[in-house]
Structure formats: C-alpha cells, structure tokens
N, C-alpha and C positions, 0 to 999 in steps of 0.2 A: 363402159365408164364405171369406176368403182363407186360403191355407195359411200355417202358421206356420214360420218359419225361425229356428233357434237359432244364434247366432253366438258362438263362443268366441274371444276375442282373447288370444293368447299374449304379445304384446309390450307390451300396455297402451298401444298407440298410439291415443289417443282420436280423432285425425283420421281414421285409416284405418277405425276402427270406425264412426264417424259416417257416413263415406262408404258403407260397406257397408249400414248401416241405411237410408240414403236411397235407395240403389240398389234394395234389396228393395222398399221402398214404391213406388218409381217403376214397378216391374214387377208391382204388384198383390199383393205378398206381405205378410205380417204379421211383420216381423223383430223379434227381441228378442235379448238376449244378456248376456254377463258377461265380466269380465276374469279370466284364469286365476290361481289362487293355488297356488304351488308348496310345499305343505305336506302331503305324503302322510301323514306321521306323525299329523297332526291330521285325517285323512280328508277334507281339503278338496276332493279330486277329486269327491266326491259332491254338492257344492253345486248344480250344474246338473242333476242326474239327474232330479229330478221334472219339470222343464221339458222335458227331452229325451224323457221317457217319455209326456208328455201326448199324448192322442189327436190333437190338432190339429197337433202338431209333425211336419213332413213332411221336414225336411232339417236336417242338422247342418253348419254351415260353420265351419271353423277358420282363423282369420286368423293367419298366422305367418311367420317368416323361418327360414332354416336355422339361424341362430345361436340363435334362441329354443328350438330343439329339441336343442341340444347336451347339456344336462344330463340325466343318466340319470334323476334324480328326476322331471323334467318328462315324459319319455317314459313312465316307469312309471305316473305318475298318469293320463296320458291313456289308456294301455292299460287300466287298471282301470276307468275310466269307460266306455270303449268296450265292454268285456266285459259290464258291467252293462246297457248299452243293448241290445247285440245279443242278450243272453239273453231279453229281452222282445220286441223288435221284429225280431229276426232279423239274420243277418249280411249280408242284402241291403239293410238300411236305408241310404239314400244319405248319404254323407259327402263333403264337398267341402273341399279344402284350398286356400286362397287365399293366394298369396305373391308378393312382388315379385322373388323370387330365381329366376334361371334354373337354378341349381345344385340346387335341391331336387327329389329324385326319390322314387318309391315305395320304393326301396331304403333311403332314409333313415328310413322310418317303421317302427314296430313291426308285428308280424304282424297284429294285429286291424285294421289300417288298409290292408291290401293291396288291398282292393276299392275304396279311395277314389279320387277323381278330383282331380288337382292342376291348378290353373288359375292363370295369372299374373293379378295384380291389375289389370294394364292391358289385359287381354283385353276387346275391345269386345263380345264376346258373353256376358260374365260374367252380366249380369242375366237374359238370355234363358235361359241354361243353368241358373241357379238356379231359375227358374220351371219349366222343363221337368222338372228332377229332383224338385222338390217336388210336381209334379202327376202324376208317373208312379207307378203302383202298385208297391209294394215287391216285388221279385223274391224268390221263395222259393228259397233255396239250401240244398240238403241238406248235412248234416254227420254224421259218424260218432260224434260226441261232443257232450256239452253241458257248458257251463262257466258258472259264475256266481260273483259275488264277494259275500261278506258282510263288512261292515266297520264297526267301532265302536272308538272310542278305548279302551274298556274291555277288549274281548277281541281287538282287533287285526284283521288282514286274513286272512280264510279263503277258500280256494278250494273251491268245490263242483264235483266232477267226476263224470261218469257217461257211459254209452253213450246214444245216441239212441234214440228210440222203437222198440220191437220188438227191440232188441238186448240181449245180456247179456254181461257180463265175468265170467269165472270167475277171480276174483282181480284185484287192481288194484295198480298201481305209479305213484308220482309222485315227481318229483325236481326240484331246482333247480340252476342252473349256479353262481351266486355266493353262494348261501345254502342252508342245509340246513333241512329241515322240523323243527319242534320240538314239534308236536302233531298228532294225526290222529284220525279217528273215522269210523264208518259209521252211517248212519241214513236215515230217510225223506227224500226230496228236499224242498228248500224251506227248511230251517232247520237250523242246527247242532244236533246231538243233545246233550242233557244227559247221557245215558247211552249207552254204546256197548259192543258185544261185538266184539272183534277176533279173527279166526282166523289163527293162525300169523303174527303180525306180524313184520316184518323191518325193521331200521333200518341205515343206513350202507351201503347197497348202492352200488357204484361202477359207473357206465356211461360209456363213451366214445363220443361221436357226433361225427363230423366233427372229430376231434382235440380235442374239448372234453369235459371230465370233469364229469359230473353225479353228485350224491349223492342217493340216493332211499330212500324208505320204501315198504313194501308190506304188504298183507294178502291172505289167500286168501278173504275173504268174497265171495259172489256179489253183483255189482252189476248191477241191471237198471234199467228205465226209471223205477221208483218208488223206487229206493235210490240213495244217493250216497256218494261218498268225500270226506271233508272234510279238508283239510290247511292248516296254517299254517306259514309260513316265519319264521325268526328275523330275517330282513332281506329287502330286495328281492332276488328270485332271479335277476334279469337275464333268463334264459330258463327255461322250464319244459318238462318232458316228462311225459306221463302216458298211461295206457292199460291194456289188459288185461295181467295178469301172464303172461308167456310160460311155456310148459312144454315138455316134450320133443316134443310134437306140433305146437305152434304157435310160429312164429318171432316174435321181438319186432317189433311194429309200433306204435310209439308216436307220439302226436301231439306235435309240437314247436312251441312258441310263443315267439317273441322279444318280450319285453315292454319292454325298455329298451336 
C-alpha cells in the first residue's frame, strides 16, 4: 500500500498544488491535501488534523512562499496544528516545506518546525526525497516535556503542559510574551478538568528572557506523567515558556517555544 502524503497549500496556488499531487503519484505515493484557511479564532487549523493523524499518513508537505508566512496568525495556526500532530506522532514525524523562495530558512519558521526540511520546488530530487522521507521509520526524539492543544470555539484554545514520562515537576509555571493567561487548571492528562484544586496559585508574574518580558501564572501542584497543567491565553501569546516552578534549590530552566 503506498504511503500517504498530506499536502498543505498556504498560497492557494492550484497549479503548484496539482503539480505536487502529480509528483507524489509519479513516485508511488498517495498524495492528498487541502488549502490553508487563516481563521485561528474559528479553530480552522484543526481541519486537516484527522488526516495528518491517520495511520497511513507518513509525511506532511507544506507548500508555501516566505510571503505566505508573514502573518502572525498564519504562523500561529500552523504551530498549533503541528503541536497537535507531534503530540500523537512525535516530534520526529517528517515535515517538508516546499518553496520557490531561496530566502526562506528554518529561522523563519516557528519552533515546532525546527526539525523540518526546506526544499526548493524546482529541486530535481524533490520527488525522490518525498518518497524517502515517507518510507523512513519515524525517529524517536526524546523531550523533557509534553504539550498538547485542546481547541473548540466554545471554550477556546487550551495548552496542556507536563513533564515527560518518569519525571515530576514540583510546581509549574507558564507564561506568554504578547498575551497573558486568563484561565488555568490542574487535572488528569488528556482532557481539560471540569473541577480543579490549585495550590498556592500565583498570577501576573513577570519574567525577562533575552530582553523579552513574559507574564506568567503558576501553581505549586505536583505535576507528574499522569497530571497536566492547563492554561488558556486571552489572545495569541506569540511565544510561550513553561516548566517546573523554580525554588531556592532549583534554578529556573524553562522550555521556550516561539509560535508566531
């Protein structure tokens, strides 16, 4: 059975998308895809998630130009979708960015895409590389944390945060660069808790990292591999930081993700 490749077209260029579909078929793949909809507030980023999570999908190809990625809302929506995908399939799941631009680099992409491969659309080996990536077993890349996104137009976009398997956070802190948290909770991993008990919650904490100021909330609950800290931001946070709440014995060592 041919490997499935999911193609996300950012520019709605039908000709470029049709060419990628034909290229995939030519190299024995089963390509499919969609055109990106820039409506984060309507949770439009989740539209292709079921297809990306399908067992037979082995590669995500993003067809884009550097200009297509200029809007913060576009980068933010892509980041949210990527985090949902990586939560299930791992951060080693192959992502290929296909572009006609020489100027587009990894530095132009949000943190969740740092392991992606950027290829020019006129690269003569593009089809062969798509096939190779789709048929290579996903590399397991360890992480000190886990992150997932729960999103719905009714309750908004929630981040689920916690330590990786076998680790425990003695207290937890999370914050945003361009937006502040407006709700938080602690509960079993996998779903936003309906009821929560917060220990010594703190709000409006200010932290400065690389000359950028983050506003954070925190609780002293113990967060292990079966418990998660859930936070919702008032708006797109730009970048987020999170991790174990530091104390006198432990230095601050937060995870920092640029999402837009």
